[in-house]
N, C-alpha and C positions, 0 to 999 in steps of 0.2 A: 504494500500500500504506500509506504513512504517513498519508495523509488519511483512509483508512478507519479506521485505529486511532484517530486523533484524534477523528473524528466519533463512533465507537462509545463512547469513554470519556466524551465530552461528554454524549451521550444517557444513558449509564448514570448519570452524575452528576445529571442532571435527575430521572430517575425515583427515584434513591436519596433525593434531597432531598425529593421529593414523598411518597415512601413513609414516611420517618421523620416528616415533618410531619403526615401523616394519622394515624400511630400515636400521636403525642404529642397529637393532637386540639387543635391550636392554632387561633387565629383565622384567617380567610381571608387577611388581610394578612400575618400571620406565615408562613402556608403559602407564599405567593408569594415572600416575602423569603428564606425558608429554601431554597426550590427554586432561586432565582436564585443565592444564595451558594454552594450546593453545586455547581451547574452550573459556575460560574466557577472554583471550586476544582478540580474534576475537569478542566476545560479547561486550567488552568494546569499541573496535574500532567502531563497528556498532552503539552503543549508541552515541558515541561522534560525528561521522560523520553525523548521522541522526539528532541529536539535532542541529548541526550547519546548516544543510540543512533547517530544519524547521524554525529556527530562522531567516534566511535570505531569506525565501521564501515569496514573496509578493503575497498574495492571495486576490483577490477581487471577492467575490462570486456574486456580483451584475452583473458583466460583464460576468461571466461564466454561470449563471443561469437566463435565460430571463423569469422571473416570469410573467410579464404582458402578454407577447406573449403567453405563455403556458396557462394562465388562459383564455384568449380570445378564443384560439383554443378549449379548453375543454368546454367552454360555448357553442360554435358553435356546437360541437359534441353532447352535451346534447340536444340542440334544434333539431338537425337532428334526433336523436333517438326518441324524443317525436313525431315528425312528422311521422316517420315510425311506431311507436307504434299506433298512431291514425289510420293510414292506415290499418294495419293488425289486429287491435283489436278495432273494432268500438264500441262494448259494454263493454268498459273498466270499467264502473261503476259496471256492474254485477260481474266482477272478484273482484273488491274491496269489494263488499258485501260478496262474498264467502270467501275471504281471512280474512276479519274482523271477520266473523263468526267462522272460524277455529281457529283464534288467541284467540277468546273468549272461545272456547272449550278447548284449550290447557291451558289457564289460569285457567279455572274452574277445570280442571283435576289436576293441580298443587296445587290448594287450598285444594282439597279433600285428599291429601296425608297426 
């Protein structure tokens, strides 16, 4: 979020400098210098204002991210998925044997290289 604001203000500074230089109808060198100076000024302003914002921003991640609640919900989802898997795949052990055999074949093929 912070980098988006900083980048936005820097780009706004560039186009502001370019706009006012074109309106003042200065020489091409002055146009470039004014655009660069305005861009640097807006960039410095963005850094200053964002650093003050972050410094005084009270962030408490424990209140914003309910870890225990999410973990209990995820555990419940895993249990539900295990129940569904047992219902739709009654011979689960047969699939494990096939998968283990294929993994063994893959490992043997990699050793032969």
